[in-house]
N, C-alpha and C positions, 0 to 999 in steps of 0.2 A: 504493500500500500504506500509505504513511504517512498519507494523507488518511483512509483507512478506519479506521485505528487511532484517529485523532483524533475522527472522527464517531461511532463506536460508543458511547463513554461518554456523549456528549451526548444521543443518542437514549435511552439507558437512564435518564439523569437526568430527561429530560422525561417519560418514562413513569412513573417513580417519583413525580415531583411530582404528576402527574394522579391516580395511584392513591392517593397520600397524602391528597389533598383528598377524593376520593370515599369512601375508607375512613373518614376522620374524620367526614364528614357522616353516613354511614350509622350509625356507632356512636352518634352523638349523637341522631339522629332515630328510629331503630328502636324505642326504648322508648316513644315517643309515638304510634306507629302501631298501630291495632287492626285485626283481621280481624272484620268484622261478619257475623253470621248472622241472617237475617231469615226469619220465618215469616209468610206471608200466608194466612190461613184455615187450611186443612188441608195446605197446601203448605209444605214445609220445605226450605230451601236449605242443607243441611249442609256443602257445600263452601265456603260463604262467599259472601254476596251482594255484598260489596264491602269497602271499607276506610273507616277513619275516623281522625281525627287529634286528639289531646288538645290543647286550647288553654287550659285552666285547671287548676290543681292539684285543684280540687274536682269534677272529673269531666266537665266539658263537652267534648263531642267534636263536631267539625265533620265532615260527610260530604256526599255528593251527595243532593239531594232524591229523585232517582229510585231511589236505593239503599234508602231506607226508606219509599217510597210504599206506603200501605195496609198498613203493618207491623202485624201482630197481636201479634207477640212478637219481641224482638231481644236479642242479646247481643254482647258485645265480648270478644275474647281477645287477649292480648298475647304478645310474643315470650318473656317469662319464664314462660309457662304459665298465668298468672292469667286468669280469666274472670269477667265481671260481667254481670248483667242490665242492659239498657238501657231508659231511658224516652225516647221521642221527644218532645222539647220543642216543636219547630216545624219546618215545612218551607216553603220558598219555591220552588215549581217555576219561577217566572219568572227566578230567578237560578241555579237548580239547586243551591241550598245548603240544608242542614238542620242543626239542632242536636239532638244527643241528649245524655243524661247517664247516666253509669255509676253504678250503686249501689255506690260504693267510697269509702273514706275519703279517700285521696289518690292522685293519678296524676301522672305526669311530663309537663308540657306542653312543647310546642315553642315556641321564641321566634318572634314574629310579625315578618315582614319587610314590605317595601313593593314590590309588583310594578311600581309606576310608575317605579322606579329601574332596572328591568331593561334590558339592552341586547341586541340581536340578536348571537348568537355567544357569549353568556355561558354558562358551565357551570351546569347544573342537575342535580339528582338526584331521581329519582322513586322513592318507596317505597310499596309497597302489597301487596296479596295477590291477584295475578292467578291465575285458575283454581284458587283455593283454596290456593295455595302461599304461606304466610305469610312475612312479612319479606323480600319480594323487592326487590332494589335494582337499578335501571338508571340509567344516566347518559347525558347528551347535552348539547345546547346549546339555547338559545332560538333556534328556527328562524324565528320571526316574531312580531311584536307588532301589536296593533290589529286582530286578527281579530274576526269576529262569529259568534255561535252562536245559532241560532234555538231558542226554547223555547216551551212552551205550558203553561198551568195546568190544562188539561182542561175549562175553562169557556168556551172560545172566545176567551180572551185570549192573544194571541201577543206575543212580545217578543224583542228581540235582546240577548243579553249582549254588551256592548261590551268591547273591549280584551282579548279572550281571548288567552292565551299559547299559542303553537304550539311544540311541542318534538319533537325526534327521539328523545328518551329512550323506550325501548320501553314501550308501554302496552297492556295486554290486558284482556279482561273480568275484573272483580274489582278492577282498579286504581281504578275510580271511587270518589271519596271519599278517596283516598290523598293523600299529601303530595308536593308539588313544592317542593323546598328549594333555596336558593341555596348558594354555596360556604361561607357562614358558618352553615349549618344552620338558617336561618330559613325559616319557611313563607311562600312567595310565591305559591302557587297550590294549588287543590284539583283534582286530576285528575278530569275529567268525561266525556270521550268519546274514543273511538278513531275518528278520521275516515277512516282509510285506511292502506294499507301504509306503515309508517314515519312516520305522522303522528298525533300526540297533541295533545289540547287540555286546557287547565286554566283554571278560573275564577280570575282574579287576586285576590290578597289586597291590597287597597288601601283608601283611605279610604271609597270607596263601598260595597264589600262588607263592610268592618268594621262600617259602620252597619247593614247588613242583618243581620249576625250578632248584633249587640247587640240589635236589635229582636226577633229570634227568641228570644234568651236571656231577654229581659225580658218579652215579651208572647206568645211562641209564634207570632207571625205578623208580617208586614210590611204596613204600611199605605202605599199609594201614592196620589199625586194623579193626576188624570186630566183631560186636556184634551178628548180626543175628535177627534183628527185623525189622518190618515195623511199622512206627509210624507217628503221626501227632500232630499238636498243639491242646491242650485242655485247656480251662480256668479252673483255680483252684477255688474251693469253696471259698467264701469270707473270711471265718475264716482262712483258710490256706494261702490264698493270703496275708492277713494282717500279719500273723505270719512269713511267709517266705520273705515278702517284694518283691513279684513278682506276676504277674497276670496269668501266664500260665506255663505249662510243656509239655513234650512229652508223649502222650498216646501210650502205646504199643498196636498195633492193631493186630499184628501177630508175633508169635515166630517161627523161623525156627527150625525144628527138628534137633537135634544133634549139634546145634550151642552153642557158649559160653553163650548166653542169656538163652537157655534152661537148660544148666548145672547149671546156677545160679538161676534157678527156677523163672525167670521172667515169668509173665503170661499176657494174654490179659486183658486189663482194667487197668493195672498198669500205673501210671503216673510218669515218671522220671523227677525229678525237679533239680537234680544236678549230675554231674560226678566229683568225688573228690570235689574240692573247687569251681568248675565252674558251674554256673547255666545254665540250658538249657530250651528253650521255644519252639523250633521248630526242625524239623528233621535236618536242616542244621547246627544247633548248635552241634548236636551229630556228624555229619559228620566231622566237622572241628576239633573235639577233637580226632577222631580216626586216630591218626598219628602213624608213625613208632615206636616211643618210647613206645607206649601203648601196642604193641604186646607182649603177655606173661606176662604183668605186672598185678598184682592184684589191682583192682580199686574199691573203694566204690561208689555205686550208692545210692542216696537218692530217695526213691520211695514212692509215695502216693498210698496206697492200701486200698480202702474203706475209712475208717475214721482213718487210722493209717499211720504214717510216719515210714518207715522201712529203714534200711541200708542193702543193698544186695551187696555182693562182686562178681565181675565178672572178668574173665581173657580173654580179647579179643584175638582172633586168627588172623592170617594174612589172608587178603582177597586174595584168590588164583586167 
């Protein structure tokens, strides 16, 4: 009896602490989350096509690319009842990120966090507009990190978004484009997909995706460099692993005819271990390095071919 009397307040205190954090995050983030309505041609989604998050005071709003795809008209409404027309500034289907801008004087932006600092088990709060219900708050934990999400731009280009955040915070249709916030009410992810029962995914907000968002805000599009290979992780032979101080590289499984990789004489079976000074171990490492500044630049690749380490120069082209 005495033990139960001691335990009960402790359980209440733990619940109160959890509730306090979630409540505090919700109060701080809700004013920055919009319900987006999108009309495609003659079709109008009055219940709300998705969500968006204000990231600058002058009205820039991040959302998912698929939310505003082929938008003829869009608007954003906020929890205080205000509603603004939206201009779609740019969308990048390969990262499933888009930037819109509200025709408003000032809006309340969310502080930007860093998803690379997240840990499995950490508390996160998802805020969006599922099923048209504005200002919906759910909470959970980071269930997994380093997941991959397949995307396509509709022109035959496919890509994997790397380091996607997996969370058990409830996500439903309409949450896409909404905020995934950490316990300090900072944006660490943009909710992008419901992968299954109790499984949600969010595109991380980190240095890589911030560069994408900056490019969309500046130019309305993202320019990417292109090598023209299909590849996958391959373990290095022990002798080379010890010599190079790493365990794996990216094996070239296919070289696209007429591509920069073909011009550089890369061949199937080659294992790329570094691009310039940057080591690579998986396809996502290569993707992250194929940024705008690499287009047209001569880049040395360190390649393991058979029992030899070679330096091969390649000049990436722009991904059309």
